[in-house]
Residue, then its C-alpha position, 0 to 999 in steps of 0.5 A: x500500500x502507498x503512504x495514503x491512509x485508507x478509511x475502511x468501514x466494516x459492516x457486520x451484524x454484531x461483535x464476533x469473537x473471531x473478528x474483534x481481534x482483527x478490528x483491534x489490530x487494524x485500529x492500531x495501524x498507522x496506514x489505515x483508519x477503521x470504523x465498524x458498523x454493527x447492524x444487529x447489536x453491539x454486545x451491550x446486553x445478553x442475547x438469545x443464541x438460537x443454536x445453543x437455546x440459551x441467553x448469554x453474553x461473551x465474557x471477554x470484551x469484543x468492542x474495545x480498541x476500535x471505533x464502532x457504531x450500532x446502526x438502528x435495526x427496525x426488524x420486528x424479530x432482530x437477528x441473523x437467523x432470517x433475511x429480514x432480521x437486519x433491517x437498517x434503513x440508515x445504514x448506508x447513510x451512516x457509513x457514507x457520513x464517515x466518508x470511507x474509501x472502502x467498505x468491507x461487508x460480511x455476508x449478503x443473506x440479510x436485507x440490509x447487507x444486500x441493500x448496502x452492497x447494491x447502494x455502495x456499488x451504485x454510488x461508486x464506493x468500492x466494497x470488499x465482500x467476505x463470506x464463507x459459503x462453500x459447495x461441500x454439501x453437494x448443493x449445486x443442483x436443482x431448482x433452488x440452486x438455479x434460483x440462487x445462482x441467478x440472484x448471486x450472479x448479479x449480486x457478485x457483480x457488485x463488489x470490487x473484490x472478495x476476501x476469500x477465507x479458504x479453498x472451499x470458499x474460493x471454489x464457491x465463488x469460481x462456481x459463480x464465475x467470479x474471476x481470479x483477479x477479484x479473489x483475494x486470500x483472507x483466511x478465517x483465523x483466531x487469536x492463537x496466543x489467547x489459546x496457546x498461553x500460558x500453556x503450563x498453567x492451562x494444562x494443569x487446570x485441565x488436568x485437575x478438571x479431568x480428575x474432578x470428572x473422574x477421568x483417569x490419567x490413562x484414559x483417551x479423551x475425545x472432545x466435542x464442543x459446540x451446539x448440539x444441533x443436527x448438522x453438527x452430528x453430536x449424536x452420531x459421534x456418541x454412537x460411533x464411540x459406543x460402537x468402538x467398544x474401547x473401555x479407556x475412551x471417554x467422550x466429553x460433550x460441551x455445549x447445548x441446543x436442540x439435541x440436549x435431550x438426546x445427548x443426555x439420554x444417550x450419555x445415561x445409557x453408558x455413563x462410563x463413556x460420556x461426560x456432558x458439560x454445559x455451555x462454557x464461555x470464551x474465557x474458559x475455552x482454552x482449558x476446555x480444549x485441553x480436557x481432551x487428547x483429540x477434538x472431533x467436529x463431525x458435521x455433515x452439512x452447513x459447517x462453513x468453516x469450523x473455527x473451533x478446529x483452529x482453537x483446538x489446534x491453538x490449544x495443542x490438540x489434534x483434530x478429527x473433522x469431516x470432509x464437509x467442514x469448510x476448514x478441512x482442506x486448509x487447516x488439517x493435514x496429516x501432522x495435526x489431524x485427520x479428515x474422514x469422509x461422510x460418503x463412507x458410512x464407516x469412515x468416522x468410526x474407523x478413523x476414530x478407532x485408528x486414532x485412539x489406539x495410539x495415545x503416543x501418536x496423538x501426543x506427537x500430533x498435539x506437539x505439531x499443532x502449533x505450526x498449523x495454528x500459527x498459519x491461521x492467526x489473526x496476524x495472518x488475516x490482517x496481513x492478507x486483508x491489507x494486501x487485498x485493500x492495496x490491490x483494490x486501491x490500485x485497481 
């Protein structure tokens, strides 16, 4: 980038734990000014998370260190769970009043964000679009796909560029005919340092917690942490563990949601193999991942990235993910984990069996996770976003 200071407006629904560190880093730069415009809420109060079916607020501050504004949302039922959940008639006006050089818009599937993409295009204000959709679910056919393609063929003509989070996301844009010169790498990431350190203290705390859960030192612990919802397949994972028949394997289930009753009932059939824990807030997660020897994310569809995988690696834990998890192609390699195929009904169980039979190999993989994790640190996303802004500005 040249020495000119760019004014970057960011449009996003609400404070997100994965985005806030990026906003904070950008705000500390001397070659860019940033202001974030929230279209749902600014984290002032606890809100209901429909996936967890619980009301909570994150216990780490996500709005410090950068300028932001909450734009009035007039939706009857505010939220990101439906198209009309973000209705902000003054959004473009408020952003324009800040005089941005470039606008980064996260997601198109809400009324306000779609309108903003069009309005900024019409006004000649360059926009970068960032989403994380992919085609790993096999949805590229049928009437619904043809309708969606007809709409997005037009919508994807409005941004000057796309901040591409990974390989599956790139393939998605390419399927809509977006040319390579408009696709800029900008990977999903986490604040690796927050999960990696202080390693010794976090490991001690996790070991203590394992003992409180009556988990022996020689037991191999698997971890599922997330929403108990059908697309993430927590019940299928539990059944796979039961079929393994390994006496010294325990699956810790952390979270909540629509399948809570099924999870509890299945765990009650064999208490020796399962521990079910409630939702854990952000400050607790570096310890949660360290409860395990292996983190598992078995989603069958709708897993656009799976940032919990990044967090597990940053916490020093190897991972097992399905091939329908968006991050699988980018984040997981043989040094730190495995990818199983949902096309093969036995793949989850067979891969689990292979991994849990050798705790030494799991430990070796755990020591290799840092190299992978730091490739997807917030600093890397900052670097690639700045490169994208520079290229868009030149063009």
